[in-house]
BAFI-3210 file (N, C-alpha, C; in Angstrom, 3 decimals, decimal comma, padded with zeros to 6 digits):
// residues 233
n [1|2|3|4|5|6|7|8|9|10|11|12|13|14|15|16|17|18|19|20|21|22|23|24|25|26|27|28|29|30|31|32|33|34|35|36|37|38|39|40|41|42|43|44|45|46|47|48|49|50|51|52|53|54|55|56|57|58|59|60|61|62|63|64|65|66|67|68|69|70|71|72|73|74|75|76|77|78|79|80|81|82|83|84|85|86|87|88|89|90|91|92|93|94|95|96|97|98|99|100|101|102|103|104|105|106|107|108|109|110|111|112|113|114|115|116|117|118|119|120|121|122|123|124|125|126|127|128|129|130|131|132|133|134|135|136|137|138|139|140|141|142|143|144|145|146|147|148|149|150|151|152|153|154|155|156|157|158|159|160|161|162|163|164|165|166|167|168|169|170|171|172|173|174|175|176|177|178|179|180|181|182|183|184|185|186|187|188|189|190|191|192|193|194|195|196|197|198|199|200|201|202|203|204|205|206|207|208|209|210|211|212|213|214|215|216|217|218|219|220|221|222|223|224|225|226|227|228|229|230|231|232|233]
n.u [-010,711|-013,167|-015,917|-016,518|-017,293|-015,507|-012,815|-010,958|-008,398|-007,994|-006,278|-004,362|-004,311|-003,650|-005,383|-005,887|-007,013|-006,684|-007,295|-006,276|-005,421|-007,935|-007,710|-007,775|-005,342|-004,969|-004,358|-003,744|-002,588|000,453|003,280|005,741|008,386|007,953|008,190|010,677|012,187|011,793|012,831|011,137|011,217|009,543|007,574|005,828|004,983|002,697|001,934|-000,791|-003,050|-006,081|-009,600|-011,811|-014,398|-016,515|-015,003|-016,416|-018,088|-019,117|-016,682|-015,054|-012,298|-008,355|-007,178|-004,383|-002,616|-001,058|-000,246|000,671|001,903|002,115|004,874|004,918|002,363|000,444|-001,051|-002,593|-001,023|-000,643|-001,676|-002,127|-003,510|-004,235|-006,095|-008,949|-011,326|-013,685|-011,533|-011,617|-013,333|-012,527|-009,877|-011,028|-012,323|-009,801|-008,527|-010,455|-010,301|-007,796|-007,652|-009,253|-007,339|-007,282|-006,067|-004,049|-005,765|-008,203|-009,082|-009,472|-011,707|-013,841|-016,687|-018,242|-020,135|-021,264|-022,197|-022,062|-021,617|-020,441|-018,696|-016,524|-017,383|-015,067|-013,757|-011,148|-010,287|-011,026|-009,130|-006,370|-006,277|-006,074|-003,833|-001,783|-002,066|-001,562|001,132|002,257|001,363|003,261|002,777|003,237|005,811|007,442|009,311|011,091|011,215|014,597|016,005|015,296|016,487|019,188|019,074|018,405|016,122|013,212|010,843|007,554|005,710|004,245|005,938|005,072|004,409|006,676|007,757|006,853|007,350|010,108|012,258|015,675|018,243|016,398|015,056|012,770|010,260|007,268|004,393|002,441|004,312|006,071|006,005|006,997|009,333|011,243|013,947|015,833|016,144|017,535|018,792|020,625|020,161|018,192|014,902|013,635|010,584|008,294|005,698|003,128|001,392|001,839|000,237|-000,393|003,038|002,569|001,273|003,174|005,263|004,598|004,347|007,053|007,771|006,628|008,246|010,528|012,463|013,979|011,908|010,610|007,933|007,936|006,499|003,422|004,940|005,625|004,300|004,230|006,990|006,894|005,090|006,466|007,640|005,221|004,210|005,664|005,969]
n.v [-039,070|-038,165|-038,642|-040,707|-039,633|-038,110|-035,826|-032,989|-030,520|-027,080|-025,799|-022,623|-019,110|-017,074|-014,994|-012,228|-009,611|-006,927|-004,438|-001,158|001,924|003,218|002,417|000,231|-002,933|-005,308|-008,432|-010,502|-013,582|-014,494|-012,773|-010,249|-010,553|-013,375|-015,008|-013,717|-015,151|-017,829|-017,896|-016,942|-015,150|-014,258|-012,172|-009,080|-005,652|-003,372|-000,026|001,640|004,375|004,545|006,054|005,113|005,231|007,447|010,382|012,658|012,083|012,742|011,925|010,318|008,118|007,454|004,577|002,732|000,467|-002,377|-004,461|-007,745|-009,700|-012,237|-011,607|-012,898|-014,063|-012,430|-013,580|-012,982|-012,997|-011,934|-009,688|-006,265|-004,061|-000,662|001,284|003,811|003,318|000,565|-000,995|-004,137|-005,207|-004,506|-006,491|-008,994|-009,429|-009,310|-011,674|-013,736|-013,500|-014,494|-017,333|-018,078|-018,274|-015,692|-013,068|-009,877|-008,872|-009,884|-008,456|-005,848|-005,777|-006,967|-007,027|-004,344|-003,694|-000,568|002,518|005,809|006,530|004,344|003,056|003,348|004,271|003,071|000,760|000,413|-002,235|-002,641|-000,462|-001,582|-003,826|-002,371|-000,651|-002,476|-004,584|-002,141|-002,078|-004,170|-004,673|-003,072|-000,410|001,359|001,499|000,576|001,558|001,234|002,206|002,412|001,306|003,454|005,898|005,941|006,954|009,079|011,768|012,986|014,861|016,010|017,497|020,287|023,415|024,257|021,818|020,701|022,179|020,690|018,017|016,114|014,570|013,919|015,471|015,330|016,669|019,326|019,672|021,171|018,957|020,273|021,756|020,481|019,469|021,793|022,079|019,806|019,802|020,379|017,770|014,777|012,458|010,317|009,088|006,925|008,194|008,620|008,939|010,977|011,751|012,677|010,366|008,898|009,236|011,508|011,061|008,936|010,152|011,935|010,239|008,785|011,112|011,253|008,996|008,601|011,077|009,981|009,262|007,623|006,265|005,743|005,047|005,511|003,798|004,166|006,734|009,587|008,743|005,961|006,005|006,497|004,989|002,524|000,768|000,021|-001,439|-003,130|-005,797]
n.w [010,656|011,984|014,269|012,640|010,393|007,374|008,063|007,527|008,735|007,657|008,354|009,680|009,243|010,711|011,531|012,940|015,518|017,328|019,761|020,492|021,836|021,201|018,752|016,204|015,315|013,030|011,105|008,703|007,422|005,726|006,738|006,143|007,422|008,013|005,311|004,382|006,472|005,721|003,538|000,584|-001,754|-003,857|-003,970|-003,426|-001,749|-000,622|000,406|001,429|002,047|002,645|002,982|005,721|005,113|002,611|001,948|002,083|003,760|007,031|009,578|008,837|008,879|008,036|007,075|007,770|005,547|004,789|002,286|000,889|-001,723|-004,611|-006,786|-009,052|-009,755|-008,422|-006,658|-003,413|-000,507|002,490|004,786|006,653|008,917|010,043|012,413|013,264|012,447|011,117|010,443|010,952|009,095|006,551|006,819|007,057|004,851|003,360|004,526|003,650|001,070|000,871|001,666|-000,595|-002,456|-003,863|-006,294|-006,440|-008,727|-008,518|-006,271|-007,422|-008,914|-007,059|-005,527|-003,105|-000,111|-000,738|000,802|001,477|004,391|005,233|003,496|000,299|-003,068|-004,217|-002,655|000,510|-000,075|-002,805|-003,833|-002,714|-004,265|-006,944|-006,717|-006,454|-008,788|-010,438|-010,077|-010,689|-013,432|-014,603|-014,592|-012,419|-011,019|-008,183|-004,767|-001,830|001,501|003,157|000,908|-001,061|-000,238|-000,676|-003,329|-005,778|-004,667|-005,200|-003,856|-004,137|-002,598|-001,359|-000,481|002,165|003,606|003,660|006,110|008,217|008,241|006,777|003,943|004,427|002,103|-000,434|-003,188|-003,840|-005,618|-006,154|-007,336|-008,967|-010,592|-011,951|-014,773|-015,811|-014,827|-015,125|-016,708|-014,527|-013,406|-013,106|-015,725|-015,749|-013,677|-011,566|-009,977|-007,074|-006,234|-003,581|-001,517|000,523|000,938|-001,199|-003,271|-005,112|-005,928|-007,412|-009,867|-010,364|-010,783|-013,178|-015,086|-015,245|-016,420|-018,768|-019,829|-020,688|-018,218|-015,559|-013,326|-009,808|-007,718|-003,886|-002,150|-000,365|000,768|002,960|004,976|005,342|006,083|008,397|009,626|009,560|011,617|012,748|011,087|010,232|010,058]
ca.u [-011,588|-013,778|-017,281|-017,472|-016,840|-013,929|-012,443|-009,545|-008,088|-007,219|-004,539|-004,515|-003,569|-003,383|-005,982|-006,383|-007,537|-006,435|-007,492|-004,999|-005,809|-008,959|-007,664|-007,266|-004,799|-005,273|-003,541|-004,010|-001,947|001,874|004,118|007,141|009,030|008,154|008,734|012,139|012,758|011,780|013,468|010,637|011,697|008,613|006,552|006,050|004,376|002,529|001,408|-001,824|-003,902|-007,492|-010,285|-012,475|-015,836|-016,197|-014,306|-017,228|-019,309|-018,554|-016,219|-014,192|-010,882|-007,600|-006,417|-003,054|-002,692|000,122|-000,938|001,636|001,099|003,268|005,206|004,640|000,714|-000,585|-001,765|-002,265|-000,504|-000,789|-002,174|-002,318|-004,221|-004,300|-006,810|-009,959|-012,693|-013,891|-010,613|-011,657|-014,222|-011,275|-008,845|-011,776|-012,673|-008,639|-008,559|-011,496|-009,929|-006,714|-008,069|-009,899|-006,718|-007,654|-005,049|-004,719|-006,587|-009,660|-009,499|-009,688|-013,067|-014,555|-018,007|-018,447|-021,112|-021,653|-023,357|-020,796|-021,292|-020,381|-017,326|-016,548|-017,891|-013,675|-013,240|-010,011|-009,969|-010,622|-007,684|-005,402|-006,352|-005,596|-002,480|-001,274|-001,960|-000,538|002,548|002,557|001,713|004,519|002,534|003,440|007,188|007,803|010,672|010,263|012,165|015,494|016,803|015,310|017,370|020,605|019,106|017,944|015,167|012,409|009,832|006,463|004,833|004,141|006,765|004,470|004,295|008,188|008,249|006,227|008,385|010,855|013,141|016,766|018,653|015,135|014,737|011,011|009,599|005,812|003,901|002,075|005,187|006,718|006,393|007,932|011,044|012,015|015,442|016,375|016,298|018,780|018,392|021,338|019,678|016,789|014,467|012,551|009,549|007,764|004,696|002,656|000,930|001,889|-001,153|000,699|003,969|002,066|001,213|004,372|006,021|004,056|004,867|008,457|008,249|006,469|009,166|011,756|013,364|013,852|011,504|010,000|007,044|008,337|005,270|003,380|005,457|006,393|003,247|004,975|008,063|006,108|004,599|007,572|007,781|003,771|003,500|007,117|005,831]
ca.v [-039,423|-037,580|-039,155|-041,581|-038,716|-037,674|-034,307|-032,484|-029,155|-026,617|-024,756|-021,446|-017,839|-016,158|-013,990|-011,283|-008,126|-005,781|-002,980|-000,184|003,391|003,737|002,163|-001,268|-003,231|-006,656|-008,887|-012,237|-014,509|-014,504|-011,469|-010,102|-011,342|-014,699|-014,678|-013,323|-016,346|-019,286|-017,593|-016,823|-014,214|-014,419|-011,073|-007,618|-005,409|-002,119|000,581|002,441|004,943|004,886|006,653|004,077|005,620|008,422|011,535|013,646|012,008|013,082|010,531|009,241|007,966|007,058|003,248|002,371|-000,794|-003,471|-005,899|-008,854|-010,758|-012,901|-010,974|-013,871|-014,006|-011,632|-014,278|-012,454|-013,607|-011,425|-007,950|-005,683|-002,577|-000,503|002,572|003,752|002,792|-000,391|-002,049|-005,579|-005,719|-005,079|-007,487|-009,848|-009,049|-009,986|-013,053|-014,645|-013,641|-015,294|-018,625|-018,797|-018,182|-014,654|-012,346|-008,473|-008,510|-010,037|-007,588|-004,574|-006,359|-007,116|-006,002|-004,721|-003,068|000,700|003,642|007,072|006,386|002,611|002,729|004,227|003,953|002,250|000,603|000,203|-003,556|-002,511|000,448|-002,274|-004,394|-001,406|-000,189|-004,052|-004,528|-001,259|-002,352|-005,806|-004,515|-002,446|000,913|001,992|000,904|001,083|000,934|001,291|003,020|001,721|001,506|004,693|007,094|005,836|007,190|010,710|011,660|013,845|015,245|016,479|017,902|021,860|023,777|024,130|020,502|020,278|022,769|019,874|016,647|016,296|013,918|014,560|015,275|015,565|017,942|019,714|020,128|020,400|017,946|021,294|022,962|019,497|019,157|022,912|021,882|018,554|020,153|020,021|016,434|014,221|011,660|009,251|008,269|006,674|009,272|008,172|009,757|010,568|012,738|012,490|008,995|007,865|009,237|012,172|010,613|008,377|010,824|012,422|009,055|008,868|012,035|011,331|007,629|009,400|012,013|009,312|009,241|006,239|007,083|004,736|005,640|005,029|003,053|004,666|007,744|009,793|007,860|004,448|006,068|006,905|003,617|001,614|000,125|-000,520|-002,116|-004,064|-007,539]
ca.w [010,756|013,555|014,558|011,408|008,865|007,086|008,477|007,802|009,104|006,566|008,607|010,275|008,367|011,591|011,283|014,330|015,636|018,973|020,314|020,583|022,174|020,749|017,197|016,197|014,527|012,388|010,126|008,440|006,287|005,901|006,899|005,312|008,311|007,908|003,967|004,431|006,905|004,811|001,976|-000,381|-002,527|-004,869|-003,424|-003,207|-000,754|-001,017|001,566|001,332|003,474|002,245|004,021|006,235|003,959|001,492|002,605|001,946|004,764|008,433|010,239|007,852|009,449|007,213|007,635|007,134|004,959|003,959|001,588|000,535|-002,799|-005,183|-007,858|-010,171|-010,661|-007,971|-005,572|-002,164|000,625|003,706|005,092|008,291|008,884|011,479|012,155|013,845|011,829|010,102|010,102|011,125|007,980|005,696|007,129|007,010|003,475|002,804|004,840|002,801|-000,237|000,780|001,842|-001,826|-003,267|-004,920|-006,648|-006,696|-009,828|-008,347|-005,587|-008,204|-009,392|-005,889|-005,378|-001,736|000,122|-000,392|000,927|001,903|005,722|005,476|002,863|-000,303|-004,192|-004,502|-001,043|000,671|-000,697|-004,144|-004,028|-002,570|-005,787|-007,590|-006,312|-006,511|-010,151|-011,240|-009,594|-011,577|-014,719|-014,301|-014,677|-011,459|-010,650|-006,726|-004,118|-000,572|002,532|003,171|-000,335|-001,620|000,362|-001,311|-004,593|-005,918|-004,065|-005,652|-002,878|-005,227|-002,015|-001,468|000,301|003,600|004,238|004,427|007,311|008,980|008,113|005,436|003,782|004,188|000,859|-000,988|-003,937|-003,805|-006,892|-006,113|-008,582|-010,391|-011,467|-012,467|-016,281|-016,380|-014,172|-015,781|-016,820|-013,407|-012,742|-013,910|-016,727|-015,710|-012,514|-011,510|-009,245|-006,287|-006,115|-002,507|-001,266|001,880|001,244|-002,544|-004,526|-005,924|-006,237|-008,403|-011,009|-010,524|-011,587|-014,605|-016,007|-015,798|-017,046|-020,168|-020,499|-020,438|-017,090|-014,645|-011,673|-009,007|-006,566|-002,667|-001,561|000,963|001,073|004,304|005,919|005,489|006,527|009,602|010,237|009,286|013,143|013,085|009,861|010,137|009,386]
c.u [-012,085|-015,476|-017,896|-017,365|-015,580|-013,840|-011,047|-009,550|-006,993|-005,670|-004,994|-003,884|-003,284|-004,232|-006,529|-006,438|-006,903|-006,869|-006,266|-004,986|-006,690|-008,821|-007,980|-006,211|-004,881|-004,549|-003,962|-002,873|-000,378|002,305|005,249|008,186|009,058|008,656|010,010|012,672|013,004|012,312|012,701|010,720|010,470|007,664|007,056|004,912|004,074|001,925|000,271|-002,478|-005,150|-008,240|-011,319|-014,274|-015,532|-015,815|-015,708|-018,303|-018,598|-017,734|-015,095|-012,853|-009,935|-007,377|-005,317|-003,321|-001,594|-000,230|000,139|001,092|002,466|003,099|005,068|003,659|000,195|-001,274|-001,528|-001,979|-000,449|-001,558|-002,238|-003,015|-004,226|-004,864|-008,200|-011,200|-012,644|-012,316|-010,507|-012,617|-012,985|-010,153|-009,750|-012,047|-011,210|-008,251|-009,046|-010,747|-008,607|-006,799|-008,670|-008,985|-006,759|-005,922|-005,654|-005,817|-007,946|-010,056|-010,172|-011,017|-014,031|-015,981|-018,267|-019,565|-020,892|-022,580|-022,211|-020,735|-020,652|-018,896|-017,572|-016,555|-016,423|-013,446|-012,129|-009,389|-009,709|-009,233|-006,575|-005,236|-005,818|-004,518|-001,406|-000,799|-001,408|000,939|002,716|002,689|002,761|004,032|002,793|005,038|007,242|009,282|010,189|011,340|013,216|015,994|016,749|016,089|018,469|020,336|018,841|016,535|014,318|010,745|008,741|005,385|004,859|005,006|006,439|004,512|005,711|008,406|007,252|006,961|009,040|011,962|014,434|017,511|017,748|015,439|013,178|011,307|008,091|005,010|003,481|002,865|006,442|007,089|007,403|009,169|011,875|013,409|016,070|016,677|017,474|018,320|019,258|021,177|018,434|016,315|013,483|011,665|008,627|006,762|004,302|002,241|001,294|001,079|-000,459|002,067|003,594|001,722|002,659|005,714|005,772|004,334|006,353|008,709|007,773|007,151|010,554|013,005|013,062|013,237|010,599|009,236|007,516|006,727|004,914|003,683|005,706|005,464|003,847|006,310|007,795|005,662|005,408|007,535|006,294|003,210|004,703|006,991|005,407]
c.v [-038,765|-038,254|-040,267|-040,829|-038,363|-036,322|-033,570|-031,131|-028,546|-025,972|-023,614|-020,405|-016,737|-014,667|-013,188|-010,149|-008,181|-004,617|-002,528|001,281|003,772|003,518|000,648|-001,827|-004,618|-006,797|-009,938|-012,535|-014,410|-012,777|-011,690|-010,710|-012,872|-015,786|-014,734|-014,692|-017,250|-018,789|-017,756|-015,488|-013,496|-013,126|-009,956|-006,877|-003,746|-001,721|001,567|003,212|005,507|005,636|005,249|004,196|006,311|009,638|012,100|013,503|012,513|011,747|009,863|009,350|007,511|005,864|002,941|000,669|-001,426|-004,567|-006,740|-009,425|-010,953|-011,879|-011,645|-013,844|-013,108|-012,221|-013,275|-013,504|-013,171|-009,974|-007,811|-004,375|-002,391|001,276|002,536|003,289|001,786|-001,394|-003,090|-005,751|-006,052|-006,158|-008,872|-010,429|-009,898|-011,215|-014,227|-014,666|-014,467|-016,793|-018,911|-018,667|-017,032|-013,845|-010,588|-008,021|-008,839|-008,921|-006,084|-004,629|-006,738|-006,233|-006,205|-003,631|-001,592|001,822|004,556|006,794|005,122|001,972|003,868|003,532|002,500|002,070|000,605|-001,139|-003,339|-001,672|-000,720|-003,312|-003,666|-001,030|-001,527|-004,204|-003,596|-001,756|-003,845|-005,860|-003,260|-000,605|001,760|001,418|001,484|000,799|001,365|001,919|001,937|001,210|002,861|005,805|007,168|006,282|008,596|010,508|012,919|014,000|016,403|017,231|019,828|021,994|023,940|023,104|020,224|020,610|021,767|018,472|016,632|015,204|014,239|014,251|015,047|016,641|018,119|020,586|019,803|019,942|019,079|021,833|021,438|019,391|020,656|022,821|020,728|018,707|019,981|018,999|015,747|012,915|010,350|008,421|007,753|007,412|008,543|009,228|009,814|011,507|012,038|010,844|008,052|008,236|010,360|011,939|009,850|009,217|011,347|011,391|008,960|009,577|011,544|010,011|008,152|010,070|011,455|009,187|008,157|006,761|005,316|005,565|005,393|004,850|003,697|006,085|008,202|008,786|006,794|004,752|006,122|005,609|002,070|000,496|-000,586|-001,513|-002,755|-005,307|-008,048]
c.w [012,358|013,424|013,299|010,343|008,859|007,436|008,256|008,075|008,218|006,982|009,350|009,746|009,361|011,890|012,698|014,543|016,869|018,966|020,543|020,553|021,553|019,395|017,286|015,174|014,218|011,454|009,936|007,338|006,542|005,979|006,468|005,994|008,045|006,561|003,834|005,037|006,406|003,357|000,343|-000,735|-003,573|-004,206|-003,249|-002,368|-001,108|000,169|001,082|002,309|002,865|003,263|004,523|005,399|003,088|002,526|002,790|003,302|006,286|009,335|009,753|008,511|008,320|007,746|006,797|006,979|004,561|003,387|000,813|-000,489|-003,998|-006,803|-009,123|-010,801|-009,696|-006,930|-004,104|-001,197|001,978|003,735|006,322|008,295|010,356|011,247|013,240|013,693|010,824|009,618|010,157|009,749|006,718|005,654|006,914|005,702|003,095|002,826|003,873|001,258|-000,512|000,840|000,299|-002,788|-004,446|-005,062|-006,403|-007,862|-009,435|-007,151|-006,301|-008,737|-008,395|-005,924|-004,045|-001,660|000,070|-000,142|001,547|003,468|006,071|004,913|001,663|-001,935|-004,716|-002,694|-001,105|-000,013|-002,091|-004,499|-003,937|-003,872|-006,405|-007,921|-006,559|-007,950|-011,087|-011,032|-010,752|-013,389|-015,461|-014,816|-013,430|-010,598|-009,325|-006,327|-002,527|000,522|002,954|002,433|-000,804|-000,905|-000,137|-003,078|-004,723|-005,384|-004,668|-004,712|-003,795|-004,232|-001,797|-000,189|001,865|004,030|004,432|005,520|008,288|009,153|006,605|005,172|003,440|002,864|-000,002|-001,632|-004,071|-005,102|-007,027|-007,841|-009,400|-010,932|-012,049|-014,073|-016,502|-016,072|-014,367|-016,088|-015,800|-012,811|-013,718|-014,860|-016,634|-014,472|-012,016|-009,970|-008,636|-005,734|-004,921|-002,403|000,163|001,619|-000,197|-003,551|-005,300|-006,416|-007,362|-009,933|-011,481|-011,385|-012,875|-015,399|-016,236|-016,548|-018,457|-020,671|-020,450|-019,436|-016,552|-013,451|-011,222|-007,910|-005,138|-002,279|-000,156|001,280|002,625|005,188|006,352|005,889|007,920|010,464|009,890|010,779|013,432|012,060|009,430|009,606|008,444]
res [m|i|a|g|r|e|s|r|f|r|g|s|q|g|t|s|i|i|g|l|f|g|a|a|a|a|w|t|g|a|s|e|k|t|l|d|r|i|g|d|m|d|f|e|k|i|y|l|y|p|n|s|h|a|g|y|y|p|g|a|r|p|i|a|m|k|v|i|f|r|n|s|d|g|r|l|l|g|a|q|a|l|g|e|d|n|v|d|k|r|i|s|a|l|a|m|a|i|q|m|g|a|t|v|y|d|l|e|e|a|e|l|c|y|a|p|q|f|g|s|a|k|d|p|v|n|f|a|g|m|v|g|a|d|v|l|r|g|d|m|p|i|s|h|w|g|t|a|e|k|r|f|l|l|d|v|r|e|p|a|e|l|a|v|e|s|a|p|g|a|v|n|i|p|l|g|q|l|r|a|r|l|g|e|l|p|r|d|r|e|i|q|v|l|c|r|s|g|q|r|a|y|s|a|t|r|i|l|l|q|n|g|f|k|a|r|n|i|s|g|g|m|l|a|r|d|h|t|l|l|l|t|n]
***
């Protein structure tokens, strides 16, 4: 009771943002470390790297995003983002979605502002929902750095990209050659597929699954490995 009126504090979900060397880092909701600490195992995480607005319009910048949701029903639990442009509005949208009990399926269908200088027809928030829903529907089995390295690694990037960075022990078959070279891959082991950000690895994983292989996409690809320390919570 405050000033004669019933009032209740709904609690805080820790939505915050900081400036960071010309960029911004923002977060909301539960972190992976918090869920681990309380023993909550009913969650999955995804990493994605959408552009801040339409890529064909000048000035688009990638946003590194980590989104955490329930495995059982897709309910959003938390999100983190790092980037140079429009990080705040994506985390603000996800913060409201968490407050309203939304799921990754709701994010798929969210109708958000679009003009090429402000966003994409499929906003990063929509992409987060689409990726999360693909995982829960079984269309995109995923794994994460820390466990994937112990299994058979398939890198579907172009050879020139490996000169910049590579995953030790990974077999390189570029995506465009994959269908013709399936015979080089083991059928008795689960294949962990990687690329730069996860998009080509998704296509490769679908090809492998449709040809009877056991395969998982390493969420976020090489970029997720590079950003592990920044999006570790």
